C-alpha positions as CSV (number, residue, x, y, z in Angstrom):
1,X,7.5,-10.8,24.4
2,X,8.5,-13.5,27.1
3,X,11.6,-13.3,28.9
4,X,12.7,-16.3,28.0
5,X,12.5,-15.1,24.0
6,X,14.5,-11.9,24.9
7,X,17.3,-13.8,26.3
8,X,18.0,-16.0,24.0
9,X,20.4,-16.2,20.8
10,X,18.4,-13.6,18.4
11,X,17.5,-15.3,15.2
12,X,18.6,-12.1,13.1
13,X,21.0,-9.5,14.6
14,X,22.6,-6.5,12.9
15,X,24.9,-4.2,14.2
16,X,26.2,-0.8,12.6
17,X,24.8,-1.6,9.2
18,X,26.3,0.9,6.6
19,X,25.0,1.6,2.8
20,X,25.7,4.2,0.5
21,X,24.9,4.3,-3.4
22,X,27.2,6.8,-5.1
23,X,27.5,10.0,-2.8
24,X,24.2,9.0,-0.9
25,X,24.6,7.7,2.3
26,X,21.2,5.6,3.0
27,X,22.1,3.7,6.2
28,X,24.4,5.6,8.6
29,X,24.7,2.2,11.2
30,X,21.7,0.7,11.7
31,X,21.1,-2.0,14.6
32,X,18.2,-4.4,14.6
33,X,17.5,-7.8,15.9
34,X,14.9,-10.5,15.9
35,X,14.0,-13.3,18.3
36,X,12.4,-16.7,17.8
37,X,8.3,-16.2,18.3
38,X,8.5,-12.6,18.4
39,X,6.5,-10.3,16.0
40,X,8.4,-7.0,15.5
41,X,7.4,-3.8,13.6
42,X,9.8,-2.1,11.5
43,X,8.9,1.3,11.1
44,X,10.1,4.8,9.7
45,X,9.4,7.5,7.9
46,X,9.6,7.0,3.4
47,X,13.6,7.1,2.6
48,X,14.5,6.0,6.6
49,X,16.1,2.9,5.3
50,X,13.9,0.0,5.8
51,X,14.0,-1.4,2.4
52,X,17.5,-1.3,1.9
53,X,17.9,-2.9,5.3
54,X,15.6,-5.7,4.5
55,X,17.6,-5.9,1.0
56,X,20.9,-6.6,2.9
57,X,19.1,-8.8,5.4
58,X,18.0,-11.2,2.4
59,X,21.1,-11.0,0.6
60,X,20.1,-8.8,-2.4
61,X,22.5,-6.1,-1.6
62,X,25.2,-5.8,0.3
63,X,26.5,-3.9,3.3
64,X,29.5,-1.2,3.2
65,X,30.3,-1.8,6.6
66,X,28.8,-3.4,9.6
67,X,27.7,-7.0,10.9
68,X,25.3,-9.2,10.5
69,X,24.4,-12.8,12.4
70,X,21.7,-15.3,11.4
71,X,21.4,-18.2,13.8
72,X,18.8,-20.8,13.2
73,X,17.5,-22.3,16.4
74,X,16.8,-25.5,14.2
75,X,20.1,-26.4,12.7
76,X,22.8,-25.2,14.8
77,X,25.8,-23.7,12.8
78,X,23.4,-22.9,9.7
79,X,21.6,-19.3,9.0
80,X,17.9,-19.6,9.5
81,X,15.8,-19.5,6.2
82,X,14.2,-16.1,5.1
83,X,11.1,-15.3,3.5
84,X,9.8,-12.0,2.0
85,X,5.9,-11.8,1.4
86,X,5.1,-7.9,-0.2
87,X,2.2,-6.6,-0.7
88,X,2.0,-7.2,-4.5
89,X,1.7,-11.2,-4.7
90,X,5.0,-12.9,-6.0
91,X,2.4,-16.0,-7.8
92,X,2.6,-17.1,-11.2
93,X,-0.9,-16.8,-11.8
94,X,-1.5,-19.4,-14.6
95,X,0.3,-21.8,-12.7
96,X,-2.1,-23.8,-10.2
97,X,-1.7,-23.2,-6.2
98,X,0.3,-26.5,-6.0
99,X,2.8,-25.7,-9.0
100,X,3.7,-22.4,-7.2
101,X,4.5,-23.9,-3.9
102,X,6.5,-27.0,-5.2
103,X,7.9,-24.9,-7.8
104,X,10.6,-23.9,-5.2
105,X,11.5,-27.5,-4.6
106,X,11.8,-28.5,-8.6
107,X,15.0,-29.6,-9.6
108,X,14.2,-28.5,-13.2
109,X,14.6,-24.8,-14.4
110,X,11.0,-24.4,-15.2
111,X,9.7,-26.3,-12.2
112,X,8.1,-29.1,-14.1
113,X,9.5,-32.1,-13.1
114,X,8.8,-34.5,-9.8
115,X,5.2,-32.5,-10.1
116,X,3.7,-35.2,-7.7
117,X,6.5,-34.4,-5.0
118,X,5.9,-30.9,-5.8
119,X,2.2,-31.2,-4.8
120,X,2.4,-33.5,-2.0
121,X,4.8,-30.9,-0.2
122,X,2.2,-27.9,-1.2
123,X,-0.7,-30.0,0.3
124,X,1.1,-30.2,3.6
125,X,2.5,-26.7,4.0
126,X,-1.1,-25.2,3.0
127,X,-2.5,-28.0,5.7
128,X,-0.5,-26.7,8.2
129,X,-2.2,-23.3,7.8
130,X,-5.9,-24.1,6.4
131,X,-6.8,-27.5,5.5
132,X,-10.0,-26.7,4.4
133,X,-8.7,-24.0,2.0
134,X,-5.9,-26.4,1.0
135,X,-8.6,-29.1,-0.6
136,X,-10.5,-26.2,-2.0
137,X,-7.3,-24.1,-3.9
138,X,-4.4,-26.4,-4.3
139,X,-5.7,-27.3,-8.3
140,X,-6.7,-23.9,-8.9
141,X,-4.5,-21.4,-11.0
142,X,-3.5,-18.4,-8.8
143,X,-5.4,-15.7,-10.5
144,X,-8.5,-17.4,-9.1
145,X,-7.3,-16.7,-5.6
146,X,-8.4,-13.6,-3.5
147,X,-5.8,-11.2,-2.1
148,X,-5.8,-12.9,1.4
149,X,-5.6,-16.2,-0.1
150,X,-2.9,-15.4,-2.1
151,X,-0.9,-14.5,0.8
152,X,-1.5,-17.5,2.8
153,X,-0.1,-19.4,-0.2
154,X,2.9,-17.3,0.0
155,X,3.6,-17.9,4.0
156,X,2.7,-21.7,2.8
157,X,5.4,-21.7,0.3
158,X,7.7,-20.2,2.8
159,X,6.9,-22.6,5.4
160,X,7.8,-25.8,2.7
161,X,10.9,-24.4,2.7
162,X,11.5,-24.7,6.7
163,X,11.7,-20.5,6.7
164,X,12.4,-19.1,10.4
165,X,12.2,-15.6,9.5
166,X,9.3,-14.2,7.6
167,X,9.6,-10.0,6.4
168,X,6.1,-8.9,5.4
169,X,6.1,-5.7,3.4
170,X,2.6,-3.6,3.8
171,X,1.2,-6.9,3.3
172,X,-2.4,-5.7,4.4
173,X,-2.3,-2.7,1.8
174,X,-4.7,-4.3,-0.3
175,X,-6.7,-6.7,2.2
176,X,-10.1,-5.7,3.5
177,X,-10.6,-5.4,7.4
178,X,-12.1,-8.9,7.7
179,X,-8.8,-10.4,5.5
180,X,-6.6,-8.8,7.5
181,X,-7.5,-10.0,10.8
182,X,-7.5,-13.4,9.4
183,X,-3.9,-12.8,8.1
184,X,-3.1,-11.6,11.7
185,X,-4.5,-14.7,13.4
186,X,-2.2,-16.8,11.3
187,X,0.8,-14.8,11.8
188,X,0.2,-14.8,15.4
189,X,-0.2,-18.4,15.3
190,X,3.3,-19.1,13.7
191,X,4.7,-17.0,16.0
192,X,3.2,-19.0,19.0
193,X,3.8,-22.6,17.8
194,X,6.2,-22.2,15.4
195,X,8.7,-19.9,16.7
196,X,9.0,-18.0,13.7
197,X,10.3,-14.7,13.8
198,X,8.3,-12.1,12.1
199,X,8.9,-8.4,10.9
200,X,6.1,-6.5,9.8
201,X,6.3,-3.2,8.0
202,X,3.4,-0.9,7.8
203,X,2.3,2.6,8.3
204,X,-1.0,1.9,10.1
205,X,-0.5,2.2,13.7
206,X,-3.8,0.7,14.5
207,X,-2.9,-2.6,13.1
208,X,1.0,-2.3,14.4
209,X,-0.2,-2.0,17.9
210,X,-3.0,-4.8,17.5
211,X,-0.1,-7.3,16.2
212,X,3.2,-6.5,17.3
213,X,5.1,-7.2,20.2
214,X,8.3,-5.4,19.7
215,X,9.3,-2.0,17.6
216,X,12.6,-0.9,16.0
217,X,12.5,2.4,14.3
218,X,14.4,4.3,11.4
219,X,15.5,7.5,11.1
220,X,17.7,9.2,8.3
221,X,19.3,5.9,7.9
222,X,20.1,5.4,11.8
223,X,18.5,3.2,14.5
224,X,16.6,5.7,16.8
225,X,14.4,3.0,18.7
226,X,16.2,-0.4,19.4
227,X,13.9,-3.1,19.8
228,X,11.6,-1.5,22.3
229,X,8.3,-2.8,23.7
230,X,5.1,-1.7,22.0
231,X,3.6,-1.3,25.1
232,X,6.6,1.2,26.6
233,X,5.4,3.5,23.3
234,X,2.7,6.0,22.4
235,X,1.8,6.8,19.3
236,X,2.9,10.2,19.8
237,X,6.3,9.1,20.7
238,X,6.3,6.9,17.7
239,X,5.9,9.7,15.1
240,X,8.2,11.6,17.1
241,X,10.8,9.7,16.6
242,X,10.4,9.1,12.9
243,X,10.8,12.8,12.7
244,X,7.6,13.5,11.7
245,X,5.3,16.4,13.6
246,X,2.3,15.6,15.0
247,X,-0.8,16.1,13.1
248,X,-4.4,17.1,14.3
249,X,-7.1,15.2,12.8
250,X,-9.3,18.0,12.6
251,X,-7.6,20.1,10.6
252,X,-8.2,17.8,7.7
253,X,-12.1,18.7,7.7
254,X,-12.0,22.6,8.0
255,X,-13.1,23.3,5.1
256,X,-16.4,23.9,3.5
257,X,-18.0,21.1,1.8
258,X,-19.1,22.1,-2.2
259,X,-17.3,25.1,-2.3
260,X,-17.2,25.0,-6.5
261,X,-19.9,26.3,-8.7
262,X,-23.3,24.7,-8.2
263,X,-24.1,25.1,-12.0
264,X,-21.3,22.1,-12.5
265,X,-22.7,19.4,-10.1
266,X,-22.4,16.1,-11.9
267,X,-25.1,13.2,-11.3
268,X,-23.4,9.7,-10.6
269,X,-26.5,7.1,-11.6
270,X,-25.8,3.5,-10.7
271,X,-27.6,-0.1,-10.4
272,X,-30.6,-0.5,-7.9
273,X,-31.6,3.0,-8.3
274,X,-28.3,4.6,-7.1
275,X,-28.3,8.0,-7.5
276,X,-26.1,11.0,-6.4
277,X,-25.5,14.5,-7.2
278,X,-21.9,15.9,-6.0
279,X,-21.1,19.4,-6.0
280,X,-17.8,20.6,-7.2
281,X,-15.2,21.0,-4.3
282,X,-16.6,17.8,-2.6
283,X,-14.2,15.4,-1.5
284,X,-16.6,11.8,-1.7
285,X,-14.9,8.8,-0.2
286,X,-15.7,5.0,-1.2
287,X,-15.6,2.4,1.0
288,X,-16.3,-1.3,1.3
289,X,-15.0,-4.6,-0.4
290,X,-12.6,-3.9,-3.7
291,X,-15.1,-4.8,-6.2
292,X,-17.6,-2.1,-5.6
293,X,-15.2,0.8,-5.6
294,X,-13.6,-0.6,-8.6
295,X,-16.4,-1.1,-10.8
296,X,-17.3,2.6,-10.5
297,X,-13.7,3.7,-10.7
298,X,-13.1,1.9,-14.1
299,X,-16.3,3.9,-15.7
300,X,-15.1,7.2,-14.2
301,X,-12.0,6.9,-15.9
302,X,-12.5,5.4,-18.9
303,X,-11.4,2.0,-18.0
304,X,-14.3,0.0,-18.7
305,X,-17.4,1.4,-21.1
306,X,-19.7,-1.0,-20.5
307,X,-20.8,-0.2,-17.1
308,X,-24.0,-0.3,-14.9
309,X,-22.8,3.3,-13.8
310,X,-23.5,6.9,-15.5
311,X,-22.0,9.9,-15.3
312,X,-23.6,12.9,-16.5
313,X,-23.5,16.9,-15.9
314,X,-22.3,20.0,-18.2
315,X,-19.6,19.2,-20.4
316,X,-20.0,15.4,-19.2
317,X,-21.4,12.2,-20.5
318,X,-19.8,9.2,-19.2
319,X,-19.0,6.1,-19.3
320,X,-15.9,7.5,-21.6
321,X,-14.6,5.2,-24.3
322,X,-11.0,5.5,-23.3
323,X,-8.9,6.9,-20.5
324,X,-7.4,9.8,-22.8
325,X,-11.4,10.6,-23.2
326,X,-11.8,10.8,-19.8
327,X,-8.7,13.2,-19.1
328,X,-9.8,15.6,-21.8
329,X,-13.3,15.6,-20.3
330,X,-11.3,16.9,-17.2
331,X,-10.9,14.1,-15.2
332,X,-7.9,13.1,-13.4
333,X,-6.7,9.5,-12.0
334,X,-4.1,8.3,-9.8
335,X,-3.9,4.5,-9.4
336,X,-3.3,2.6,-6.6
337,X,-1.0,0.4,-8.6
338,X,1.9,2.9,-8.7
339,X,4.7,0.8,-10.2
340,X,2.2,-0.9,-13.0
341,X,-0.1,1.5,-13.8
342,X,0.9,5.0,-12.9
343,X,4.8,6.1,-12.5
344,X,6.4,6.0,-16.2
345,X,9.5,4.2,-14.8
346,X,11.3,4.8,-18.2
347,X,11.1,8.4,-18.2
348,X,12.5,11.2,-16.1
349,X,10.9,12.8,-13.4
350,X,10.0,15.7,-15.7
351,X,8.0,13.5,-17.9
352,X,5.9,12.0,-14.9
353,X,5.0,14.9,-14.0
354,X,3.9,16.9,-16.9
355,X,2.1,13.6,-18.5
356,X,-1.6,14.9,-18.2
357,X,-1.0,18.4,-19.3
358,X,0.4,16.7,-22.8
359,X,-2.3,14.5,-22.9
360,X,-4.9,17.4,-22.3
361,X,-2.8,19.4,-25.4
362,X,-1.7,16.8,-27.6
363,X,1.8,17.7,-27.0
364,X,4.8,15.1,-26.6
365,X,8.5,17.3,-26.4
366,X,9.4,19.0,-23.5
367,X,9.1,23.0,-23.5
368,X,11.0,25.5,-21.2
369,X,7.8,26.5,-19.6
370,X,7.3,22.6,-18.6
371,X,10.2,22.9,-17.2
372,X,9.7,25.8,-14.7
373,X,6.4,24.5,-14.0
374,X,8.1,20.9,-12.9
375,X,11.0,22.2,-11.2
376,X,8.4,24.6,-9.0
377,X,6.3,21.6,-8.3
378,X,9.1,19.9,-7.4
379,X,10.5,22.2,-4.9
380,X,7.2,23.1,-3.6
381,X,6.0,19.7,-2.6
382,X,9.7,18.8,-1.3
383,X,10.3,15.8,-3.8
384,X,13.5,14.8,-2.7
385,X,15.0,14.5,-6.2
386,X,18.5,15.6,-7.4
387,X,17.1,16.5,-10.9
388,X,13.8,16.7,-12.8
389,X,15.9,14.6,-15.1
390,X,16.2,11.8,-13.0
391,X,14.2,8.2,-13.3
392,X,11.4,8.3,-10.9
393,X,12.9,4.9,-9.3
394,X,15.6,7.5,-7.5
395,X,12.9,8.6,-5.5
396,X,11.3,6.7,-2.4
397,X,7.8,5.1,-2.5
398,X,6.1,8.3,-0.6
399,X,7.6,10.9,-2.9
400,X,6.5,8.8,-6.0
401,X,2.8,8.8,-4.4
402,X,3.3,12.5,-4.4
403,X,4.8,12.9,-7.8
404,X,1.4,11.0,-9.0
405,X,-0.8,13.5,-7.1
406,X,1.4,16.5,-8.4
407,X,0.7,15.1,-11.9
408,X,-2.8,17.0,-12.0
409,X,-2.3,19.8,-9.7
410,X,-3.3,23.1,-11.1
411,X,-5.0,21.8,-14.0
412,X,-8.6,22.7,-14.7
413,X,-10.4,19.5,-13.5
414,X,-13.9,18.7,-13.2
415,X,-13.3,15.2,-11.4
416,X,-9.9,13.6,-9.9
417,X,-10.1,9.8,-8.9
418,X,-7.8,8.4,-6.3
419,X,-7.1,4.7,-5.7
420,X,-5.5,4.4,-1.8
421,X,-3.0,7.4,-2.5
422,X,-1.7,7.0,0.9
423,X,-1.3,3.0,1.1
424,X,1.9,2.6,2.0
425,X,3.5,5.9,2.7
426,X,4.6,7.4,5.9
427,X,2.4,9.6,8.4
428,X,4.2,12.8,6.9
429,X,3.9,11.9,3.6
430,X,0.0,11.1,4.3
431,X,-0.5,14.7,5.7
432,X,1.5,16.3,2.5
433,X,-0.9,14.1,0.3
434,X,-4.1,15.2,2.2
435,X,-3.0,18.9,1.9
436,X,-2.6,18.3,-2.0
437,X,-6.2,16.7,-2.5
438,X,-7.8,19.7,-0.4
439,X,-6.0,21.9,-2.6
440,X,-7.7,20.5,-5.5
441,X,-11.0,20.4,-3.7
442,X,-10.6,24.0,-2.8
443,X,-10.0,24.8,-6.8
444,X,-13.4,23.4,-7.5
445,X,-12.8,19.6,-8.7
446,X,-14.4,16.9,-7.3
447,X,-12.3,14.3,-5.3
448,X,-13.3,10.7,-5.4
449,X,-11.2,8.7,-3.0
450,X,-11.2,5.2,-2.3
451,X,-9.6,3.9,0.7
452,X,-9.5,0.6,3.0
453,X,-8.8,2.6,5.7
454,X,-12.1,3.8,7.5
455,X,-10.9,6.0,9.8
456,X,-8.9,7.9,7.0
457,X,-11.9,8.6,5.3
458,X,-13.8,9.6,8.0
459,X,-11.1,12.3,8.7
460,X,-10.7,13.7,5.1
461,X,-14.1,13.2,3.3
462,X,-17.4,15.5,3.2
463,X,-19.3,12.4,2.8
464,X,-18.4,8.5,2.0
465,X,-20.6,6.1,-0.4
466,X,-20.7,2.7,1.0
467,X,-20.6,-0.6,-1.0
468,X,-21.1,-4.3,0.9
469,X,-19.2,-7.3,0.8
470,X,-20.7,-8.2,-2.3
471,X,-19.6,-4.7,-4.1
472,X,-23.3,-3.7,-4.2
473,X,-24.2,0.1,-3.3
474,X,-25.7,0.3,-0.4
475,X,-26.0,4.1,0.4
476,X,-24.4,7.4,1.4
477,X,-23.0,8.2,4.7
478,X,-23.3,11.8,5.8
479,X,-24.4,13.9,8.8
480,X,-25.2,12.4,12.1
481,X,-24.6,8.8,10.9
482,X,-20.6,10.1,9.8
483,X,-18.8,7.8,12.2
484,X,-16.9,4.1,12.4
485,X,-20.1,2.3,13.3
486,X,-22.4,4.4,10.3
487,X,-19.9,2.8,8.1
488,X,-19.4,-0.6,9.5
489,X,-23.4,-0.6,9.4
490,X,-23.4,-0.1,5.7
491,X,-20.3,-2.1,4.2
492,X,-21.0,-5.1,6.6
493,X,-17.2,-4.8,7.5
494,X,-15.3,-3.8,10.6
495,X,-14.5,-0.2,10.9
C-alpha cells in the first residue's frame, strides 16, 4: 500500500460499531477502514464478528451504535457502490451470462426488458476483465461455467454497476490452485488500475500473504489489529491475535497408519486398472481437480450407482443404491456444502447430531438416551450453543461444521468420507476437526478426505490418492514422495 493511498480519505470507515442479538453481544466496538486500491484482509476466528460487520456495511443489518462513513472517490457527496462475492455463486443457472449481468440494470421485475442494452453492458464489463472469455461465454447459460468463470461473471456484474468496493467472502474455497492464482491476478489488476478497494475474508494464510496489503483482525467482537501492514505481522502474530493457540503440524501425524483390524481391509477398484487396498484406521487423502474426487465420493456414499469405481471387502459391496444403503453399511459422509446438503436447517441441534444414528436404527423420535448423548457431544466439542433444541443457524459456520463431523462420532463405521471438512473455518476450529477425524481413525474407521489444500492433506493423511486436471486417477502418494513436489507432479497442479 502506497503512502498516497494511506493518506487519502478512506472509501469505507467504521468506528465503534456495536451490535447485539437479544442478550448476545456480537460486536463490541469494531473499527475498520478501507482505502482506494487496497486489498485488505479481514481476519478473525469463527464467531469473531466478521459476517455481522459485513452485513452492517452492506446495509443488510443495522448497527446499535457507532458510525459508518462511505466516501465515493468518483462521485463526491455520494457513497461508493459495494458488491459482495461469496464462495457460493449468486448466479441464476438457467439464464445466460449476459442476462445474469444485465439483470441488475433491467427496469422490469424479471429483467426481461431491454435485453439488447443489458447484453451490451454485460459484454463491456466482461471485456474489461477478459476479452476472450467475453466472446466465449456471453450467451452460455451460467450453469455451464466453471467456478472461476462464475466468479469472474460476478465481478464483471459488480464493475457494471460501478462498484468501488468488493467484499470477497472465502472466494477461493471451491477453486483449484490454478483458478485461485487467476483470480488473484484479476484482483490485483482491479486494485491497481481501477483503484477498487477489496476486502478479502479467508482462513488460508498462504493466500492472505500472497494477495493482501493490509490486515485487520477481529476477536470476540472487537478490533484487535486495526489496518496493519501484512509485512508487519508474522503468522504466529496473526494466530495469537485471533486468540488461537499455536498448532504444531507434526502433532497431527504422530499416529500409526492403518491400526485397525487387517481382516476388515477394503479394496477400491477404478478405471485404468486402478486398485488400492485400504486398511482400517487409514486417513486417505484425495487431491486434484474436483471432477476426479467428486466422482469417487459419489460412489462411496451412494449418490451415484452407475460408476467405474467399486468398493469391496468383508460385508461391503458398492456401489450402493442410495445414501441410506451406504449409511447402513457403515459409511458416513460429511458433505462440503453444509448449508445445502449437510445441515438440517429446520430441525434442532439434537436432530442434526443424531440423524445418522436414526437412519442406521430406523428410528424417528428423540429418546432420553439421545438427548443425553447429544448434550454430551455438544459439551465435549465445545459447541457454542444455548440449547440442544436451538436451530443450527444459531451456530457459527465453524461450529456447524463440527456438528456435521460429530454426527458420525462413536458409531461403528467402516469408512467416513469428508468433502472439504475445514473449508471456511478458523485455525482453532481446524485443529478441533483434525482431532475429531483422528479420533474416528483411531477407532478403526477408514477416513477418506478430499481437500483442495495440499498442505492440509500432507499434514493429516497417511497417504494421498491423486487425480490430474482431467479427473483421471494418477497414483498413490506415500513414503519418500510424500511432499508438495510429489503431489504437484501427480496432479499437474501447483502445490
